[in-house]
Steps between C-alpha positions, in 0.01 A plus 500: 500500500321384813265764644429543869135572417456153354434351844218748552344388172513135615340589831232702321406198293472297819274767651268495196494119484419470870233766468337320204517170688333668795223625270451147372453382860237771547327390179484138622365601839237727340374210285515228764121452470460580130343203311737347248803701614838318497770633721782670315872489551767752405785342302823678596802462275845652494580749226782451256853526636722781381874473433728777635835534325640714781474215749764240422597211719761344278257245353283733295238766537272485802132425429287704738131431554257781414223418746151348488181549302146362479510230233130414508195472723369147470191335642510175690270261312487126420354449152463123552279550808302761307435246224387237751273752674331602175451144389325407826313831499344406167371175648366689800314739270347208310359332811414804709257640241321164495465458875259788562292428190460130579392591854237720341387210282468277805283766663279517189426126507454515881563130552416348735213724612122525495504740208736316264395308191562168674256574782237646265532199269458259792183676604371475143561124497323472833198686365476251212509213748209661684319541169539126433324425827206727429497597130158662500576747786506854364698632796780247436498593133537865603800397712658321203451811284646736760799273565560480122481880463739539794741249345495680164544841667794372707674358192436820306629716784821293519549522123451878497752547777754282324451709185558815708824353631609421144434861405696621800789273407503638147512854639787408728686350202464828313633690805802269525568544129500878547737458797742300288497770231554774758789314672659429161492867409649601834780238478586611147518862615726404793724306258559822309578699815736230631691477175534879477630529856738205477667634185710704745624179663289536818252235603142633510427316824176677594352468151590131493318456834192660350519272202538193719194604699298523177630158397382357832153637435503372143610150609181459705288561191693295243805277505799697376861443394746787513854540369750773426749465213860617495393837363266560794183437293239378748218275379186340648347190343151364573416155373775512237392838363681829560309737723781754551827541311699805599278804459248315278204294624209300365141514625218256562135538396192332642130504411319527833161434343599155372492228771725283282754767409873462568762772557663562161839651414414807299827494309492130417124426493548179700365389836697565817671181611561560869535188715461661841383822660170669574399513133548124467305442818211717385485334158503155665221610732287631214552221245549189715375545853212744524418448135514124558268524801245694297527249216444210743205681655348540153554131433339417832194721435454387140533128572278525807232685301513262204484183708224635724298622198545162329330323790242774560385504136442122511244536783153648530362793695176524697319593180602172337735677259863414428743707705674800350857617554541567873829692478612723214877528461676811369201702379559738204624852581551413862810474716337241724562130451177345622143583583173314560252486216235767552230245415587311817560816706148615416330159548657235724247246372723490189766309700504153342506262795309214336639237266178450300192702426290250695483477876556872545530664753638214714768382254844593642731289280639790296558699817704207632706505180560875542613447859718202399686717248710606797661155511536429130842477337523750214771447236534870419575569869700182562294441807178618666379860501597539865840342440579733211417809702689364800807447282475859378493634858792274591705633208433859603609421855814320382595786265448754777707303750777451245510872418512591870769241571715611206453867593620434853794297373601770251460775757749317719745454215472864391537626854814286551658625179405856584665465841811370328495803268465729800796333672710582193362836390319670785656777706645412841494807722772353724728441202438848363579659835830310515587623150399853595757494785761349271453766232485772763841398635635485144370855439658623825830337414502661154421834657785448747732419209416832334578676828835317520589587141402861571735508798783360286448767236477764772842392626648531153344832419531672839828366633724380221493837327647701791876563523705613799284385779 
């Protein structure tokens, strides 16, 4: 039989639903500036209708609605835009880590400047030209020696700083590997919490926001692919290997002391195969760019020393003796690339400026050959000594400009995609205020309905039961 109190129950449900919706508005407003927060919406749905056999209209029993309830609280999020953002964020991470380091490399070479290798090398060539004009002058020989020592010191200083950068890069790689492992552990933990909460049928919106924020951070380090199967099992792949699957995760290892080491999957014992991200950018810096610059500098120093020594040893010094090695490349147990032979440092008369042992000290023909080395084509360098070094500086400049240009381009792309995500997911205070008013009126109307039902019952109880009035 139909009960008069049933209307109060319906109004009560409306009160509770409006109250919960109002609390959701408050939650959105409170997190308007929270990073990674997606605005949430209350899903209202009508409850099941209820047949009443006592109410008959001639066509069957009347189906009466039983009110409203909160079906779910969902978050407003576009997964496609998220995927685009993370893909571009990986590219941004790859180029941004290179930009600052390549600027540092440019500062190390200091080209063009008065303290760079190019300037010091030019002054060394000029000192040899002066020696060819006056080969017996001790003061000019001293100048040649000092310019040679300065050249060797400048090359060694550059090589040491490049080695320091390589060590710093290796340290940064180890830090990024640790970050990947930490993020993987946190994502796996959140997967377990989300699954446990959503077993009740309610979307774990706040936990999913936290997971998405971690995925954004992870995407800058490595390129990732994410998917969720029909059972709600969430997985993260990196380079074709599983990083996270549900509550389980794999870890990476890296040997910081090895300048040729690669990040390795601990569970699979294979190298990480990430195509983009900060890790890829750092590995490319270490192995191809900075490592390549150091390799080219070694080639430059070795070839220069060998060719110069070849000419110097064919000449004669002021004592009438054949010249010795002028430069020594890569001495044992030393991190330096080049230094001037101590025999010449201690006695500049050992500089072999003459072509024969006769006619000394006026013979300058070997000094001319030493000075002319500047213009000789060398097969190993595919050009002159100056050309090879100039090409190295040009490559550094081009790489630095490319990294800066790509960083700026990716920053624009990422910012545009982030703005699109904000348009979809961020909290609009104006919109929330409008919903607050809407839910407030709904609450007031439900309260008024309870008052009306109370008055109806009051009429039945207080008036219909009196006789004789």
